[in-house]
N, C-alpha and C positions, 0 to 999 in steps of 0.2 A: 722469633719466627712465628708466623700466623698461618692458620688453616692447615696444620700438619696433616699429612696423608696417612690413613690407617695402614698398618703393616700386617701382612698375613704370615702367621707363624704356625705351621701345621694346620690344625683345625681351630686355632685360637686367634681371634682378631684383636689386636691391640691398637687402641686409638689414643693418641697423645694430645688430643684437642682439649675439650672441656673436662674430661675425666682421665687424667694421666695415669691413674692407678687401676682403672676398671678394665676387666677383660671379659669377653663373651665367648663361652665355649659352645661347641656343637650341642644340639639338643640331646638329652639322654635317650638311650634306647627305649622304644616302646615294647610292650609285651602283648603278643597276639592272644594270650590266654585271657587278658583283661578286656578284650574287645567282644562286643555283642552286636555285630552289624545287622541293621535292618535295611533290606533292599526292596525298593519299589518294583512292581512288575515292569514298569516302563524301563527301568534301568537294566533289568535282566535281558529284555529284548534288545535294547539299544547296544548292549555290550556283546551281542552275537555278531562279531566281526572277526576277520582273520587276525591271529596273534601278531604282535609287533614284528616278529622276524619275517612275516609274509605281508607286511603292510604295503610294500611297494613293488610286489612282483607283477609280472604280466606274461602273456604268451610269448612276447618278444624276449623276455629275460630268461626263459626256459631254453636251455641248450641241449637239444636232442643228441643222443649218442648216434653217430653216423652208422655204427655197426648194428643198431637196434631200430629198424624201420618203424616198429610199432610206436615209438616215442614221438616221432614226427607226425605219424598218423593220428595219434591222440590229440595233438595240438590242433590239427585240422578239424577233427570232429568237434572238439569243444569250442573252437572259434566259430564254427557253423551254428552250433547250439546257441552261443551268445548272440550271433547275428540274427537268429530267428526271434529272440526276445527283443532285441533292439529295433527290428523291423516293426514289431507290434507297437512300439512306442513312437514311431515316426508320425509327426503331425500331418493331418489332412488339410490341404489348401482348398480354397474356393468357398462359395456361399453355402453349399450344402455339404457340410462336413459329416462324415459318418464315423461311428465309433471305430477305434483301431481294431483290426482283426485279431482273433486269438492267436497266440504263437503257434506255429506249425511244428511238426516233428514230434518225437517221443516226449512223454511227460518227464522223463528223467534219464540221466546217464550214470553209469556205474563204472568207476575206474578200478580195474582188476589188476593186481600186481603185488609183488613182494615189497619188503622194506627197501627204502632208499632209492626208489626209481623216480621220485619227483611227483607223486600223486597229490600231496598237499599243496605243493607249488602250483600245480595245474588247477586244482580246485579253487584255490585262492585267486588265481588269475581269472577264472571264469566269474567269480564273484565281483571282482573289480571291473570286469568288462561289460556288465549289464546294469540297467537302471534299477533303482530301488522303488518301493521298499523291498529289502532283501535281508537274509539272515545267514550267518555262517557259524557253525559250532560243531563240537565233537558229539558223538553219540551220547556220551555221558552228560554233557551239558544240556542236550535236548531232553533227556529223561529227567534231569534235575529241574529243568524249566517246567515240564509237565507236573512234576511233584510239587513245585512251589505254587503254580497257578491253578492246578486242577485241569483235568483233561478238556472239559468243555471250554474253559477260558483260554487254554493253550490253542485250541482249534480256532476260536474266534480271533485271537491275537495274530496268529500266523496266516490266516486265510486271506488277509489282504496283501500278502507278500507276492512278489512275482517270482522269487527264487529262494529256495532253501538249500543250503549246502551242508552236508553232514560228513564230517571227517571221522575216520577210524570207527566205522560202523561195527558194532560188537556182535559177533556171531556166537558168542559163548554164554549168553544169558537169555534163555528162552523167554522168560517172563517179560523182560524189558524189550526184547525184539518184537514180541507180539504187540506190546503197547505201542511201540513206535510204528510198527507196520499199520496198525489201525489208524494212528494219527496221520500217517502219510496218505492213506486211502482217502481220508476226509479232505486233506489238503489238495490232492489231485482233483477230486470232485469240484473243489472251489477254484481250480485253474492254476494252482501253484506249480511251478516247474521245480524239479528236484535234481540234485547231483549228490553222489555219495562215493566214498572210498572205504576200503577195508583191507587190512593186512592179513596175508596168509600166515598161519603159524609156521615157525621155522622148520619143523619136521615135515611140513606138507609142501615145502617149496619144491618146484620141479615136477609136481603132479598135475600138470596141465591146468585145467580150468577149475581147480578145487574151490577157490574163493568165489568165483562167479557162480558156480553151481550152488554153493551153500547160501550165498546171498539171495539168489532167485528163489530158492526153496523157502528161506526164512520169511521173505516178504510176501510169499504166497500169491494172493490175488494181484499184487502190484507188479509182479515180474513181467507181465506182458507190456507194461508201460515203460520199462527201462531198456536202454540200449547199453550193452556191456562193451566196454572199451579196454582191451588188453594192453598193458604197458610192460614190456619186457625190459630187462636190464640187469646189471650186476647188483647183487644184493650186498652192498658194502656194509650193512649193519649186521649181517649174519656172520660175524667173525668172532663171536664170543663177546662178553661184556668187557668194557674198558676197565682197567685197574683203577680203583678209587685212590685218591691221594691219602696219605696218612693223616689221621685225625690230630687235632690240636689238643692241648690240655684245657680244662675248664677255665683256668685263669687266663690263658691266652685268648680264648673265645671272648671272655668278658672284657678284657683290655682292648681287643680289636673292635668290639661293639661300641665301646665308649668313644672311640676315635672316628667312627664311621658316621657320616650324615645319613639320616633316614634309616637307621638300624632298628631291627626287631630282635630282641634277645629273649629266649625262652628255654625252659627245661623240656627236653624232648618228650619224656613220658607224660608230663603235665599237658603239653600241647596235644598229644594224641587223645588224652581224656577230654580235652576241651572240644575237639573236633566232633565228638559224639553229640554235643549240645548245639552245634551249628549246622544248619542245613547246607549240604554241599553246594547248592546254588549260590551261597553267600561266601564261599571261600575266596573268591576274587575280591570282594569288598573287605574281607579280613586283612588283605594285603594293601589296602589303600595307603598311599604315601610312603610305602616301605620300599627302600632301594637296596637293602641287603639283609639277609636272614642269618642269625647266629643261634646255634642250637647246642645245648650242653647235655651230655649224657645220652647220646644216640645209642639205642639198644635194640635187640631183636623184637620184631612185632609178633605177638603171640597168637592173635586170632584173626580170622578172615575179615570180619566187619571193620576192625581197626585198620587192617592192611589196605582195604579198598578205599577207606577215607583218606589214607596217606597218599594213595595213588592220585586221587583228585587234587589234593593240595599240591603234590609234586607237579602236576600238569599246570596248575595256575601259576606256580612259581616259575616254571619253565617258560610259559607264555610271556611272563613279564621280565624274563632274563635276570632274575634275582640271584646273585652269587650267594652261596651258602658256606659259612664257616662253622665247623662242628667239632665237638669232642665225642669220645665214646668209641663205638666201633665204626669201621668204614661202611659207607652206604651199600656196598656190594654184599654185605653180610646181614642186612636188615631183614630180608625175607628168607625163610628157611628153605632148604632143598626140597622139602615136601611141597611147600607152596609153589615153588618154581616149576614143579612137575604137574600141578593140578590144573583145574579148569580155567583159572584166571591167570595162567602163566603169562600170556601175552601182556596183560596189564602190568604185572609185576616186573617183567623184563623192561618194559617201556619206562616204568617209574625209576628203576635202578639206573638205567642209562641216563635219564634226565637228571636225577639227583647227583650222580657222579659228574656229569658235565658241569652242573652248577657249582659243585665243590671244586672242580678244576678251575673254573672261572675265578673263584675266590683265591685259590692258591697262586694263580698267575698275577692277581692284583696285588 
């Protein structure tokens, strides 16, 4: 027999052609702790796009709840906002072409509403509907960009954009809020259009326009430039945290990592220590070419700085939809009760929800 066909056995490829006894196994797991990513400023900006789960959304794919008129109204307002930007891009015909007029309407829109009403879907739809250059990122990603580039360079880099979308605007960090407010003021002066969302804290739900009022107060001088768009709806995420799947043993985690292509295997405490030596703007690059994360010895996080770094890593893993297989304690026990009641409660609740979701993805696989 000539030209025998390779047979696929699990993750081992057996070829009976010229090397009848040779086998090729999946590449061994990488270690995130051993990575020291260096990210160019151009990449940081280029990666400011909607996460993969919102890569193909549009206003048309958003299905408003017929019992909540504000949802359909929000689609209309944002579509008009996008149309204003597109109109400014329309080419002028004839011999005497004039520069395109500046976009009309407000400098920015703010989507005001609780968890789970589709604000990120709509924000990403707006981003997809307008011409570039444009950028999309969370509030944390934007502050990390400023930290990596420096304030002046960040202003210079983003000033040439037509639209900047900021998801999950944080109202619980006065220092960062003032920094971003100043940045946005400079960008508005340069003609950049803005769009933002922010989540109301669970205990504040139902208190009318709490989030919008807070947002307008925090951005101070910019408030007059924003149009607030209320999105009502059922807060399906405000039903308590989902139960985390039971952890695996260390041996099970290691064995599964050896069998999975694109696996990263790390000791959880060692990874937390490593994060302190990597700028948060590089956490995405830390996960380059990783398709699944395996963690041994998940344990409670003891201090605030480490916890906030874990939040950023959880966001980057969630953006990339990386399943997590872990040993130790369940992810819903990583943050203490005291942390979950403190000023960063919203961040920690989001991180737990996302880590648990990724752990469930692994369990289903």
